Every structure is written in C-alpha cells, then in structure tokens.
Backbone and ligand atoms as CSV (ligand in chain L), in Angstrom:
chain,resi,resn,atom,element,x,y,z
A,1,MET,N,N,-114.290,-8.186,-170.734
A,1,MET,CA,C,-115.143,-8.934,-169.814
A,1,MET,C,C,-114.303,-9.441,-168.650
A,2,HIS,N,N,-114.832,-9.280,-167.475
A,2,HIS,CA,C,-114.074,-9.753,-166.323
A,2,HIS,C,C,-114.405,-11.225,-166.038
A,3,VAL,N,N,-113.381,-12.037,-165.966
A,3,VAL,CA,C,-113.570,-13.444,-165.572
A,3,VAL,C,C,-112.962,-13.608,-164.192
A,4,HIS,N,N,-113.763,-14.154,-163.340
A,4,HIS,CA,C,-113.311,-14.326,-161.956
A,4,HIS,C,C,-112.092,-15.247,-161.908
A,5,ARG,N,N,-111.234,-14.986,-160.942
A,5,ARG,CA,C,-109.983,-15.751,-160.825
A,5,ARG,C,C,-110.245,-17.257,-160.691
A,6,PHE,N,N,-111.253,-17.637,-159.895
A,6,PHE,CA,C,-111.554,-19.057,-159.720
A,6,PHE,C,C,-112.096,-19.673,-161.011
A,7,GLU,N,N,-112.886,-18.859,-161.729
A,7,GLU,CA,C,-113.426,-19.322,-163.010
A,7,GLU,C,C,-112.280,-19.666,-163.971
A,8,ARG,N,N,-111.311,-18.782,-164.008
A,8,ARG,CA,C,-110.152,-18.993,-164.881
A,8,ARG,C,C,-109.378,-20.243,-164.450
A,9,LEU,N,N,-109.229,-20.407,-163.145
A,9,LEU,CA,C,-108.511,-21.563,-162.603
A,9,LEU,C,C,-109.180,-22.868,-163.053
A,10,TRP,N,N,-110.515,-22.887,-162.955
A,10,TRP,CA,C,-111.239,-24.107,-163.349
A,10,TRP,C,C,-111.168,-24.340,-164.846
A,11,LEU,N,N,-111.194,-23.285,-165.637
A,11,LEU,CA,C,-111.057,-23.436,-167.090
A,11,LEU,C,C,-109.715,-24.088,-167.420
A,12,VAL,N,N,-108.663,-23.587,-166.796
A,12,VAL,CA,C,-107.325,-24.128,-167.046
A,12,VAL,C,C,-107.247,-25.578,-166.563
A,13,ALA,N,N,-107.796,-25.850,-165.389
A,13,ALA,CA,C,-107.742,-27.214,-164.846
A,13,ALA,C,C,-108.502,-28.183,-165.750
A,14,ALA,N,N,-109.686,-27.764,-166.251
A,14,ALA,CA,C,-110.476,-28.639,-167.118
A,14,ALA,C,C,-109.741,-28.888,-168.427
A,15,LEU,N,N,-109.131,-27.853,-168.986
A,15,LEU,CA,C,-108.368,-28.025,-170.227
A,15,LEU,C,C,-107.188,-28.974,-170.013
A,16,ALA,N,N,-106.504,-28.794,-168.892
A,16,ALA,CA,C,-105.353,-29.653,-168.604
A,16,ALA,C,C,-105.785,-31.113,-168.483
A,17,MET,N,N,-106.959,-31.355,-167.881
A,17,MET,CA,C,-107.445,-32.725,-167.752
A,17,MET,C,C,-107.776,-33.324,-169.112
A,18,ILE,N,N,-108.373,-32.519,-169.989
A,18,ILE,CA,C,-108.700,-33.020,-171.332
A,18,ILE,C,C,-107.412,-33.413,-172.063
A,19,VAL,N,N,-106.399,-32.546,-171.987
A,19,VAL,CA,C,-105.122,-32.844,-172.645
A,19,VAL,C,C,-104.512,-34.114,-172.037
A,20,LEU,N,N,-104.577,-34.248,-170.723
A,20,LEU,CA,C,-104.025,-35.421,-170.058
A,20,LEU,C,C,-104.738,-36.702,-170.500
A,21,PHE,N,N,-106.071,-36.653,-170.559
A,21,PHE,CA,C,-106.820,-37.853,-170.946
A,21,PHE,C,C,-106.527,-38.249,-172.385
A,22,ILE,N,N,-106.506,-37.259,-173.283
A,22,ILE,CA,C,-106.189,-37.577,-174.683
A,22,ILE,C,C,-104.770,-38.137,-174.758
A,23,GLY,N,N,-103.881,-37.602,-173.941
A,23,GLY,CA,C,-102.503,-38.089,-173.913
A,23,GLY,C,C,-102.403,-39.534,-173.474
A,24,THR,N,N,-103.139,-39.908,-172.418
A,24,THR,CA,C,-103.041,-41.294,-171.944
A,24,THR,C,C,-103.652,-42.265,-172.959
A,25,VAL,N,N,-104.752,-41.859,-173.592
A,25,VAL,CA,C,-105.373,-42.725,-174.596
A,25,VAL,C,C,-104.421,-42.907,-175.780
A,26,THR,N,N,-103.785,-41.818,-176.203
A,26,THR,CA,C,-102.845,-41.886,-177.326
A,26,THR,C,C,-101.658,-42.781,-176.967
A,27,TYR,N,N,-101.138,-42.612,-175.746
A,27,TYR,CA,C,-100.007,-43.448,-175.332
A,27,TYR,C,C,-100.417,-44.920,-175.327
A,28,GLY,N,N,-101.603,-45.204,-174.789
A,28,GLY,CA,C,-102.061,-46.586,-174.743
A,28,GLY,C,C,-102.225,-47.192,-176.120
A,29,ALA,N,N,-102.614,-46.375,-177.088
A,29,ALA,CA,C,-102.884,-46.890,-178.433
A,29,ALA,C,C,-101.612,-47.067,-179.250
A,30,VAL,N,N,-100.668,-46.141,-179.147
A,30,VAL,CA,C,-99.504,-46.213,-180.039
A,30,VAL,C,C,-98.165,-46.254,-179.315
A,31,GLY,N,N,-98.102,-45.792,-178.079
A,31,GLY,CA,C,-96.811,-45.661,-177.422
A,31,GLY,C,C,-96.372,-46.885,-176.652
A,32,ALA,N,N,-97.320,-47.733,-176.247
A,32,ALA,CA,C,-96.973,-48.824,-175.339
A,32,ALA,C,C,-96.606,-50.108,-176.071
A,33,GLY,N,N,-96.523,-50.051,-177.401
A,33,GLY,CA,C,-96.095,-51.220,-178.159
A,33,GLY,C,C,-97.190,-52.225,-178.425
A,34,TYR,N,N,-98.429,-51.849,-178.248
A,34,TYR,CA,C,-99.519,-52.771,-178.550
A,34,TYR,C,C,-99.719,-52.865,-180.053
A,35,GLY,N,N,-100.132,-54.056,-180.506
A,35,GLY,CA,C,-100.440,-54.231,-181.916
A,35,GLY,C,C,-101.784,-54.909,-182.041
A,36,MET,N,N,-102.453,-54.669,-183.123
A,36,MET,CA,C,-103.715,-55.348,-183.382
A,36,MET,C,C,-103.424,-56.675,-184.074
A,37,VAL,N,N,-104.363,-57.599,-183.993
A,37,VAL,CA,C,-104.265,-58.815,-184.797
A,37,VAL,C,C,-104.437,-58.358,-186.241
A,38,ASP,N,N,-103.385,-58.539,-187.031
A,38,ASP,CA,C,-103.463,-58.050,-188.407
A,38,ASP,C,C,-103.241,-59.203,-189.387
A,39,ASP,N,N,-102.944,-58.866,-190.624
A,39,ASP,CA,C,-102.863,-59.897,-191.648
A,39,ASP,C,C,-101.492,-60.556,-191.772
A,40,THR,N,N,-100.518,-60.191,-190.902
A,40,THR,CA,C,-99.182,-60.781,-191.085
A,40,THR,C,C,-99.208,-62.299,-190.938
A,41,GLY,N,N,-100.098,-62.817,-190.082
A,41,GLY,CA,C,-100.156,-64.266,-189.893
A,41,GLY,C,C,-100.992,-64.960,-190.954
A,42,GLY,N,N,-101.665,-64.205,-191.775
A,42,GLY,CA,C,-102.479,-64.774,-192.833
A,42,GLY,C,C,-103.849,-65.203,-192.355
A,43,GLN,N,N,-104.624,-65.669,-193.296
A,43,GLN,CA,C,-105.976,-66.101,-192.981
A,43,GLN,C,C,-106.144,-67.580,-193.288
A,44,VAL,N,N,-107.111,-68.165,-192.639
A,44,VAL,CA,C,-107.387,-69.590,-192.834
A,44,VAL,C,C,-108.896,-69.791,-192.888
A,45,ASP,N,N,-109.283,-70.983,-193.347
A,45,ASP,CA,C,-110.684,-71.381,-193.247
A,45,ASP,C,C,-110.863,-71.933,-191.834
A,46,PRO,N,N,-111.650,-71.276,-190.981
A,46,PRO,CA,C,-111.732,-71.734,-189.585
A,46,PRO,C,C,-112.272,-73.145,-189.439
A,47,THR,N,N,-112.997,-73.637,-190.430
A,47,THR,CA,C,-113.517,-74.998,-190.311
A,47,THR,C,C,-112.475,-76.029,-190.725
A,48,ASP,N,N,-111.375,-75.554,-191.342
A,48,ASP,CA,C,-110.333,-76.475,-191.798
A,48,ASP,C,C,-109.006,-75.725,-191.846
A,49,ALA,N,N,-108.559,-75.287,-190.647
A,49,ALA,CA,C,-107.416,-74.368,-190.570
A,49,ALA,C,C,-106.143,-74.954,-191.170
A,50,THR,N,N,-105.923,-76.260,-190.970
A,50,THR,CA,C,-104.647,-76.828,-191.408
A,50,THR,C,C,-104.589,-76.997,-192.921
A,51,ALA,N,N,-105.698,-76.799,-193.595
A,51,ALA,CA,C,-105.682,-76.901,-195.052
A,51,ALA,C,C,-104.959,-75.719,-195.683
A,52,SER,N,N,-104.810,-74.657,-194.918
A,52,SER,CA,C,-104.163,-73.458,-195.448
A,52,SER,C,C,-102.673,-73.498,-195.172
A,53,GLU,N,N,-101.881,-72.910,-196.076
A,53,GLU,CA,C,-100.437,-72.858,-195.830
A,53,GLU,C,C,-100.099,-71.910,-194.669
A,54,ASN,N,N,-101.068,-71.114,-194.219
A,54,ASN,CA,C,-100.818,-70.192,-193.109
A,54,ASN,C,C,-100.894,-70.863,-191.740
A,55,PHE,N,N,-101.356,-72.114,-191.715
A,55,PHE,CA,C,-101.480,-72.795,-190.432
A,55,PHE,C,C,-101.166,-74.268,-190.629
A,56,ARG,N,N,-100.406,-74.820,-189.653
A,56,ARG,CA,C,-100.047,-76.232,-189.760
A,56,ARG,C,C,-100.740,-77.025,-188.669
A,57,GLU,N,N,-100.555,-78.326,-188.716
A,57,GLU,CA,C,-101.009,-79.222,-187.646
A,57,GLU,C,C,-100.489,-78.629,-186.341
A,58,PRO,N,N,-101.312,-78.360,-185.322
A,58,PRO,CA,C,-100.830,-77.718,-184.103
A,58,PRO,C,C,-99.619,-78.433,-183.506
A,59,GLY,N,N,-98.640,-77.670,-183.064
A,59,GLY,CA,C,-97.442,-78.251,-182.473
A,59,GLY,C,C,-96.244,-77.331,-182.633
A,60,VAL,N,N,-95.077,-77.870,-182.258
A,60,VAL,CA,C,-93.826,-77.105,-182.306
A,60,VAL,C,C,-93.045,-77.505,-183.561
A,61,TYR,N,N,-92.560,-76.517,-184.284
A,61,TYR,CA,C,-91.796,-76.760,-185.508
A,61,TYR,C,C,-90.477,-76.001,-185.453
A,62,ASN,N,N,-89.464,-76.520,-186.174
A,62,ASN,CA,C,-88.226,-75.763,-186.316
A,62,ASN,C,C,-88.503,-74.519,-187.139
A,63,GLY,N,N,-87.889,-73.415,-186.738
A,63,GLY,CA,C,-88.084,-72.167,-187.466
A,63,GLY,C,C,-87.128,-72.045,-188.631
A,64,SER,N,N,-87.051,-70.837,-189.161
A,64,SER,CA,C,-86.252,-70.607,-190.362
A,64,SER,C,C,-84.754,-70.677,-190.088
A,65,GLU,N,N,-84.334,-70.493,-188.845
A,65,GLU,CA,C,-82.910,-70.612,-188.518
A,65,GLU,C,C,-82.758,-71.330,-187.184
A,66,PRO,N,N,-81.528,-71.822,-186.887
A,66,PRO,CA,C,-81.323,-72.557,-185.634
A,66,PRO,C,C,-81.687,-71.684,-184.434
A,67,GLY,N,N,-82.320,-72.285,-183.445
A,67,GLY,CA,C,-82.709,-71.530,-182.259
A,67,GLY,C,C,-84.046,-70.834,-182.398
A,68,HIS,N,N,-84.617,-70.915,-183.602
A,68,HIS,CA,C,-85.947,-70.337,-183.820
A,68,HIS,C,C,-86.966,-71.470,-183.935
A,69,TYR,N,N,-88.109,-71.253,-183.333
A,69,TYR,CA,C,-89.158,-72.261,-183.393
A,69,TYR,C,C,-90.476,-71.592,-183.751
A,70,ASP,N,N,-91.299,-72.338,-184.443
A,70,ASP,CA,C,-92.656,-71.888,-184.727
A,70,ASP,C,C,-93.606,-72.796,-183.957
A,71,VAL,N,N,-94.498,-72.190,-183.208
A,71,VAL,CA,C,-95.465,-72.980,-182.446
A,71,VAL,C,C,-96.861,-72.644,-182.963
A,72,TYR,N,N,-97.549,-73.669,-183.469
A,72,TYR,CA,C,-98.904,-73.478,-183.991
A,72,TYR,C,C,-99.887,-73.916,-182.925
A,73,ILE,N,N,-100.745,-73.021,-182.528
A,73,ILE,CA,C,-101.690,-73.309,-181.455
A,73,ILE,C,C,-103.115,-73.079,-181.928
A,74,GLU,N,N,-103.918,-74.125,-181.737
A,74,GLU,CA,C,-105.336,-74.028,-182.056
A,74,GLU,C,C,-106.088,-73.806,-180.745
A,75,ALA,N,N,-106.876,-72.735,-180.701
A,75,ALA,CA,C,-107.721,-72.473,-179.535
A,75,ALA,C,C,-109.138,-72.883,-179.913
A,76,LYS,N,N,-109.768,-73.629,-179.044
A,76,LYS,CA,C,-111.165,-74.004,-179.281
A,76,LYS,C,C,-111.834,-74.257,-177.950
A,77,GLN,N,N,-113.147,-74.288,-177.919
A,77,GLN,CA,C,-113.870,-74.491,-176.664
A,77,GLN,C,C,-113.525,-75.872,-176.095
A,78,PHE,N,N,-112.905,-76.025,-174.967
A,78,PHE,CA,C,-112.321,-74.993,-174.133
A,78,PHE,C,C,-110.881,-75.384,-173.859
A,79,LEU,N,N,-110.097,-75.492,-174.925
A,79,LEU,CA,C,-108.713,-75.907,-174.754
A,79,LEU,C,C,-107.779,-75.285,-175.773
A,80,PHE,N,N,-106.495,-75.365,-175.420
A,80,PHE,CA,C,-105.435,-74.989,-176.348
A,80,PHE,C,C,-104.773,-76.282,-176.820
A,81,VAL,N,N,-104.603,-76.400,-178.119
A,81,VAL,CA,C,-103.932,-77.579,-178.670
A,81,VAL,C,C,-102.698,-77.097,-179.427
A,82,PRO,N,N,-101.474,-77.400,-178.954
A,82,PRO,CA,C,-101.175,-78.038,-177.682
A,82,PRO,C,C,-101.258,-77.021,-176.560
A,83,GLY,N,N,-101.094,-77.487,-175.318
A,83,GLY,CA,C,-101.061,-76.579,-174.173
A,83,GLY,C,C,-101.920,-77.063,-173.031
A,84,THR,N,N,-103.128,-77.546,-173.350
A,84,THR,CA,C,-104.030,-77.926,-172.261
A,84,THR,C,C,-103.765,-79.347,-171.777
A,85,SER,N,N,-103.832,-80.330,-172.662
A,85,SER,CA,C,-103.596,-81.698,-172.179
A,85,SER,C,C,-102.104,-81.989,-172.069
A,86,ASP,N,N,-101.290,-81.386,-172.937
A,86,ASP,CA,C,-99.835,-81.502,-172.830
A,86,ASP,C,C,-99.271,-80.090,-172.854
A,87,PRO,N,N,-98.249,-79.824,-172.021
A,87,PRO,CA,C,-97.671,-78.486,-172.071
A,87,PRO,C,C,-96.955,-78.245,-173.400
A,88,VAL,N,N,-96.960,-77.002,-173.824
A,88,VAL,CA,C,-96.121,-76.620,-174.966
A,88,VAL,C,C,-94.688,-76.612,-174.442
A,89,ARG,N,N,-93.784,-77.297,-175.126
A,89,ARG,CA,C,-92.388,-77.320,-174.669
A,89,ARG,C,C,-91.483,-76.690,-175.705
A,90,VAL,N,N,-90.714,-75.708,-175.260
A,90,VAL,CA,C,-89.702,-75.090,-176.125
A,90,VAL,C,C,-88.419,-74.984,-175.304
A,91,PRO,N,N,-87.260,-74.964,-175.975
A,91,PRO,CA,C,-86.010,-74.849,-175.227
A,91,PRO,C,C,-85.715,-73.410,-174.814
A,92,ALA,N,N,-84.923,-73.256,-173.755
A,92,ALA,CA,C,-84.472,-71.923,-173.338
A,92,ALA,C,C,-83.493,-71.385,-174.386
A,93,ASN,N,N,-83.218,-70.126,-174.331
A,93,ASN,CA,C,-82.345,-69.451,-175.308
A,93,ASN,C,C,-82.873,-69.617,-176.723
A,94,SER,N,N,-84.158,-69.442,-176.876
A,94,SER,CA,C,-84.734,-69.606,-178.202
A,94,SER,C,C,-85.633,-68.426,-178.532
A,95,THR,N,N,-85.889,-68.295,-179.823
A,95,THR,CA,C,-86.846,-67.302,-180.297
A,95,THR,C,C,-88.043,-68.066,-180.820
A,96,VAL,N,N,-89.188,-67.758,-180.292
A,96,VAL,CA,C,-90.379,-68.540,-180.617
A,96,VAL,C,C,-91.447,-67.641,-181.234
A,97,THR,N,N,-91.960,-68.079,-182.374
A,97,THR,CA,C,-93.097,-67.378,-182.965
A,97,THR,C,C,-94.338,-68.232,-182.764
A,98,PHE,N,N,-95.292,-67.680,-182.046
A,98,PHE,CA,C,-96.569,-68.366,-181.863
A,98,PHE,C,C,-97.500,-67.972,-183.006
A,99,HIS,N,N,-98.157,-68.964,-183.574
A,99,HIS,CA,C,-99.189,-68.729,-184.590
A,99,HIS,C,C,-100.479,-69.256,-183.970
A,100,VAL,N,N,-101.385,-68.369,-183.670
A,100,VAL,CA,C,-102.566,-68.773,-182.901
A,100,VAL,C,C,-103.829,-68.499,-183.708
A,101,THR,N,N,-104.674,-69.502,-183.785
A,101,THR,CA,C,-105.970,-69.281,-184.427
A,101,THR,C,C,-107.048,-70.002,-183.633
A,102,SER,N,N,-108.282,-69.667,-183.915
A,102,SER,CA,C,-109.407,-70.330,-183.271
A,102,SER,C,C,-110.203,-71.058,-184.339
A,103,THR,N,N,-110.748,-72.216,-183.958
A,103,THR,CA,C,-111.569,-72.938,-184.919
A,103,THR,C,C,-113.047,-72.895,-184.547
A,104,ASP,N,N,-113.386,-72.072,-183.547
A,104,ASP,CA,C,-114.824,-71.883,-183.287
A,104,ASP,C,C,-115.158,-70.415,-183.004
A,105,VAL,N,N,-115.002,-70.001,-181.762
A,105,VAL,CA,C,-115.378,-68.629,-181.414
A,105,VAL,C,C,-114.118,-67.840,-181.041
A,106,VAL,N,N,-114.274,-66.573,-180.733
A,106,VAL,CA,C,-113.120,-65.761,-180.354
A,106,VAL,C,C,-112.602,-66.199,-178.981
A,107,HIS,N,N,-111.300,-66.466,-178.924
A,107,HIS,CA,C,-110.636,-66.796,-177.674
A,107,HIS,C,C,-109.493,-65.813,-177.454
A,108,GLY,N,N,-108.878,-65.926,-176.287
A,108,GLY,CA,C,-107.659,-65.171,-176.018
A,108,GLY,C,C,-106.523,-66.142,-175.807
A,109,PHE,N,N,-105.306,-65.655,-175.990
A,109,PHE,CA,C,-104.116,-66.472,-175.731
A,109,PHE,C,C,-103.136,-65.596,-174.973
A,110,GLU,N,N,-103.050,-65.851,-173.679
A,110,GLU,CA,C,-102.124,-65.082,-172.864
A,110,GLU,C,C,-101.144,-66.012,-172.186
A,111,VAL,N,N,-99.856,-65.669,-172.271
A,111,VAL,CA,C,-98.837,-66.388,-171.518
A,111,VAL,C,C,-98.652,-65.591,-170.234
A,112,VAL,N,N,-99.136,-66.167,-169.146
A,112,VAL,CA,C,-99.230,-65.425,-167.890
A,112,VAL,C,C,-97.849,-64.981,-167.407
A,113,GLY,N,N,-97.763,-63.735,-167.034
A,113,GLY,CA,C,-96.513,-63.204,-166.499
A,113,GLY,C,C,-95.595,-62.638,-167.564
A,114,THR,N,N,-96.024,-62.697,-168.841
A,114,THR,CA,C,-95.244,-62.100,-169.924
A,114,THR,C,C,-96.144,-61.080,-170.628
A,115,ASN,N,N,-95.607,-60.425,-171.640
A,115,ASN,CA,C,-96.452,-59.499,-172.395
A,115,ASN,C,C,-97.036,-60.159,-173.645
A,116,ILE,N,N,-97.026,-61.499,-173.682
A,116,ILE,CA,C,-97.653,-62.204,-174.801
A,116,ILE,C,C,-99.141,-62.328,-174.507
A,117,ASN,N,N,-99.931,-61.677,-175.293
A,117,ASN,CA,C,-101.366,-61.632,-175.032
A,117,ASN,C,C,-102.046,-61.239,-176.331
A,118,THR,N,N,-102.711,-62.195,-176.958
A,118,THR,CA,C,-103.359,-61.867,-178.225
A,118,THR,C,C,-104.746,-62.485,-178.273
A,119,MET,N,N,-105.531,-62.014,-179.205
A,119,MET,CA,C,-106.827,-62.636,-179.450
A,119,MET,C,C,-106.627,-63.779,-180.431
A,120,ALA,N,N,-107.455,-64.796,-180.313
A,120,ALA,CA,C,-107.472,-65.882,-181.293
A,120,ALA,C,C,-108.816,-65.768,-182.011
A,121,VAL,N,N,-108.743,-65.320,-183.254
A,121,VAL,CA,C,-109.953,-64.997,-183.996
A,121,VAL,C,C,-110.167,-66.053,-185.072
A,122,PRO,N,N,-111.372,-66.623,-185.161
A,122,PRO,CA,C,-111.614,-67.621,-186.204
A,122,PRO,C,C,-111.298,-67.039,-187.587
A,123,GLY,N,N,-110.531,-67.775,-188.365
A,123,GLY,CA,C,-110.214,-67.318,-189.722
A,123,GLY,C,C,-108.968,-66.481,-189.822
A,124,GLN,N,N,-108.457,-66.050,-188.683
A,124,GLN,CA,C,-107.296,-65.158,-188.687
A,124,GLN,C,C,-106.181,-65.811,-187.873
A,125,VAL,N,N,-104.942,-65.740,-188.361
A,125,VAL,CA,C,-103.826,-66.287,-187.598
A,125,VAL,C,C,-103.078,-65.127,-186.949
A,126,ALA,N,N,-103.048,-65.105,-185.625
A,126,ALA,CA,C,-102.305,-64.074,-184.904
A,126,ALA,C,C,-100.890,-64.579,-184.693
A,127,THR,N,N,-99.898,-63.755,-185.002
A,127,THR,CA,C,-98.516,-64.169,-184.762
A,127,THR,C,C,-97.880,-63.232,-183.753
A,128,VAL,N,N,-97.096,-63.816,-182.866
A,128,VAL,CA,C,-96.354,-63.029,-181.898
A,128,VAL,C,C,-95.020,-63.740,-181.665
A,129,THR,N,N,-93.928,-62.963,-181.726
A,129,THR,CA,C,-92.589,-63.542,-181.586
A,129,THR,C,C,-91.971,-63.075,-180.285
A,130,VAL,N,N,-91.334,-64.015,-179.600
A,130,VAL,CA,C,-90.802,-63.704,-178.280
A,130,VAL,C,C,-89.524,-64.504,-178.054
A,131,GLU,N,N,-88.639,-63.975,-177.216
A,131,GLU,CA,C,-87.410,-64.693,-176.864
A,131,GLU,C,C,-87.534,-65.230,-175.448
A,132,PHE,N,N,-87.163,-66.498,-175.290
A,132,PHE,CA,C,-87.130,-67.097,-173.959
A,132,PHE,C,C,-85.678,-67.363,-173.596
A,133,ASP,N,N,-85.176,-66.664,-172.585
A,133,ASP,CA,C,-83.771,-66.830,-172.194
A,133,ASP,C,C,-83.587,-67.911,-171.147
A,134,GLU,N,N,-84.463,-67.906,-170.168
A,134,GLU,CA,C,-84.287,-68.796,-169.015
A,134,GLU,C,C,-85.347,-69.888,-169.001
A,135,PRO,N,N,-84.985,-71.083,-168.486
A,135,PRO,CA,C,-86.016,-72.104,-168.293
A,135,PRO,C,C,-87.057,-71.597,-167.297
A,136,ASP,N,N,-88.309,-71.880,-167.579
A,136,ASP,CA,C,-89.373,-71.419,-166.694
A,136,ASP,C,C,-90.664,-72.143,-167.084
A,137,GLU,N,N,-91.660,-72.017,-166.239
A,137,GLU,CA,C,-92.967,-72.580,-166.573
A,137,GLU,C,C,-94.001,-71.476,-166.512
A,138,TYR,N,N,-94.823,-71.417,-167.522
A,138,TYR,CA,C,-95.829,-70.367,-167.605
A,138,TYR,C,C,-97.211,-70.981,-167.770
A,139,GLY,N,N,-98.193,-70.264,-167.271
A,139,GLY,CA,C,-99.561,-70.671,-167.521
A,139,GLY,C,C,-100.067,-70.026,-168.808
A,140,LEU,N,N,-101.011,-70.690,-169.448
A,140,LEU,CA,C,-101.701,-70.107,-170.609
A,140,LEU,C,C,-103.148,-69.908,-170.201
A,141,VAL,N,N,-103.704,-68.772,-170.509
A,141,VAL,CA,C,-105.120,-68.587,-170.220
A,141,VAL,C,C,-105.823,-67.943,-171.412
A,142,CYS,N,N,-107.114,-68.247,-171.483
A,142,CYS,CA,C,-107.987,-67.593,-172.447
A,142,CYS,C,C,-108.624,-66.416,-171.715
A,143,ASN,N,N,-108.470,-65.236,-172.266
A,143,ASN,CA,C,-109.052,-64.088,-171.577
A,143,ASN,C,C,-110.121,-63.364,-172.392
A,144,GLU,N,N,-110.731,-64.110,-173.311
A,144,GLU,CA,C,-111.924,-63.596,-173.997
A,144,GLU,C,C,-113.046,-64.562,-173.623
A,145,TYR,N,N,-114.130,-64.045,-173.094
A,145,TYR,CA,C,-115.209,-64.954,-172.703
A,145,TYR,C,C,-115.684,-65.754,-173.920
A,146,CYS,N,N,-115.620,-67.094,-173.803
A,146,CYS,CA,C,-115.862,-67.911,-174.988
A,146,CYS,C,C,-116.929,-68.972,-174.771
A,147,GLY,N,N,-117.623,-68.917,-173.632
A,147,GLY,CA,C,-118.685,-69.883,-173.425
A,147,GLY,C,C,-118.683,-70.389,-171.995
A,148,SER,N,N,-119.523,-71.405,-171.757
A,148,SER,CA,C,-119.748,-71.839,-170.376
A,148,SER,C,C,-118.496,-72.410,-169.722
A,149,GLY,N,N,-117.536,-72.909,-170.520
A,149,GLY,CA,C,-116.329,-73.482,-169.929
A,149,GLY,C,C,-115.138,-72.547,-169.969
A,150,HIS,N,N,-115.412,-71.290,-170.260
A,150,HIS,CA,C,-114.319,-70.320,-170.414
A,150,HIS,C,C,-113.339,-70.327,-169.234
A,151,HIS,N,N,-113.899,-70.394,-168.021
A,151,HIS,CA,C,-113.033,-70.308,-166.838
A,151,HIS,C,C,-112.120,-71.513,-166.702
A,152,THR,N,N,-112.375,-72.587,-167.447
A,152,THR,CA,C,-111.511,-73.770,-167.364
A,152,THR,C,C,-110.481,-73.793,-168.486
A,153,MET,N,N,-110.553,-72.801,-169.376
A,153,MET,CA,C,-109.691,-72.845,-170.566
A,153,MET,C,C,-108.299,-72.334,-170.219
A,154,ALA,N,N,-107.396,-73.258,-170.000
A,154,ALA,CA,C,-106.043,-72.893,-169.581
A,154,ALA,C,C,-105.069,-73.950,-170.067
A,155,GLY,N,N,-103.809,-73.665,-169.942
A,155,GLY,CA,C,-102.787,-74.617,-170.359
A,155,GLY,C,C,-101.460,-74.225,-169.764
A,156,SER,N,N,-100.392,-74.839,-170.260
A,156,SER,CA,C,-99.086,-74.464,-169.737
A,156,SER,C,C,-98.033,-74.503,-170.823
A,157,LEU,N,N,-97.009,-73.723,-170.588
A,157,LEU,CA,C,-95.866,-73.601,-171.500
A,157,LEU,C,C,-94.620,-73.841,-170.671
A,158,HIS,N,N,-93.831,-74.829,-171.064
A,158,HIS,CA,C,-92.601,-75.120,-170.341
A,158,HIS,C,C,-91.416,-74.721,-171.203
A,159,VAL,N,N,-90.630,-73.801,-170.686
A,159,VAL,CA,C,-89.360,-73.464,-171.333
A,159,VAL,C,C,-88.320,-74.302,-170.613
A,160,VAL,N,N,-87.795,-75.314,-171.303
A,160,VAL,CA,C,-86.917,-76.284,-170.636
A,160,VAL,C,C,-85.462,-75.996,-170.994
A,161,PRO,N,N,-84.530,-76.402,-170.127
A,161,PRO,CA,C,-83.112,-76.243,-170.483
A,161,PRO,C,C,-82.843,-76.915,-171.825
A,162,ALA,N,N,-82.012,-76.279,-172.637
A,162,ALA,CA,C,-81.786,-76.773,-174.002
A,162,ALA,C,C,-81.408,-78.254,-174.013
A,163,ALA,N,N,-80.631,-78.692,-172.992
A,163,ALA,CA,C,-80.183,-80.085,-172.959
A,163,ALA,C,C,-81.345,-81.054,-172.767
A,164,GLN,N,N,-82.447,-80.551,-172.188
A,164,GLN,CA,C,-83.604,-81.430,-171.960
A,164,GLN,C,C,-84.595,-81.398,-173.112
A,165,PHE,N,N,-84.269,-80.601,-174.119
A,165,PHE,CA,C,-85.201,-80.499,-175.233
A,165,PHE,C,C,-84.783,-81.473,-176.308
A,166,ASN,N,N,-85.712,-82.315,-176.660
A,166,ASN,CA,C,-85.426,-83.376,-177.600
A,166,ASN,C,C,-85.951,-82.975,-178.983
A,167,GLN,N,N,-85.099,-83.091,-179.975
A,167,GLN,CA,C,-85.528,-82.707,-181.320
A,167,GLN,C,C,-86.702,-83.549,-181.823
A,168,THR,N,N,-86.912,-84.714,-181.194
A,168,THR,CA,C,-88.052,-85.515,-181.647
A,168,THR,C,C,-89.377,-84.885,-181.242
A,169,GLU,N,N,-89.306,-83.868,-180.331
A,169,GLU,CA,C,-90.541,-83.177,-179.946
A,169,GLU,C,C,-90.980,-82.215,-181.022
A,170,VAL,N,N,-90.075,-81.973,-181.979
A,170,VAL,CA,C,-90.380,-81.013,-183.028
A,170,VAL,C,C,-91.024,-81.752,-184.193
A,171,ASN,N,N,-92.050,-81.165,-184.728
A,171,ASN,CA,C,-92.735,-81.803,-185.854
A,171,ASN,C,C,-91.886,-81.721,-187.116
L,1,CU,CU,CU,-111.575,-69.461,-174.802
C-alpha cells in the first residue's frame, strides 16, 4: 500500500508527540522528586490532634539530635498555628522537620520561595524535612481553597541567626 510522504510525516510527528507527552507526565510524577502525603507522619483524630503521639501541641521542638528541630503546625480556617499570629522561628544552619495537619478542612502549607509545599489533610500528618543554611524570612501560604477566608490564610517563617535563637522558644 502506498502511503503518501506527508501522511507518513504526520504519523511520525503524532507518535513523537504522544511519546513526549507521556514522558513529561512520567517525569512530573516520579522524576522531579515529588512525594504524596503518605503515612510516614502518622494519623491523628482531626477533632483532637494533640491526643495522638503523632502530633504535639503546635510549636517548635528539639529534634532527635543537636541542630535538628521538629515544628508542629496546625492548619485551620484560616490560620497556621504557629505562623499566622506569631512567626515560626527556627535557627539558621538547622535541619527542620515540619509536621503539618489540619483540624478542619483540607489546607495547603507552602513555604514561599522554597520547594516546601504540602497538603494539610484532616486526620493525616504530612512531614517534610528541610535544611536552612542562611537566615531569611519566608512567607507561608495556604494553596488549597479552604473557604471564604482562604485568601487571607498566610503566615511567616523566620530563620534567624543561631545566636538570636533562644532555647526558651523551644517547647
Ligand atoms: Cu487554608
């Protein structure tokens, strides 16, 4: 059977596009380092999150070794606790694990300008670990539509010079 040269060209071009699209979707799903909110952070009762050993009173805690901190953040309509009324403060040159949960509806937790970006799902604790080398100030935003005040749901994270970080700020 004779296939016209242009017909063949379009067949090849269409096939190449299909391969390219599947490739970009695959890269986005597994190659770019994205992770789903999974069970590593454990589960909690969303109506009483701190009752579970997987979640503590929101705040900054000393981690398992020096220079490591655990930050427990409760997201709820329409604030981060801590973060919204008081900035989250951690020292520079530290490794910080955020444990984020929601006590009402699905929220987002993004540290603006970094690759820290997770969902805050009621009943589920999302954990993300990150290193902060330099003092800096970051915004926190909720990027899952969570209700009429969603656009006001924001906070801040201050990475302060180690000398300015007071151990009394740690729970
Ligand atoms: Cu929200």
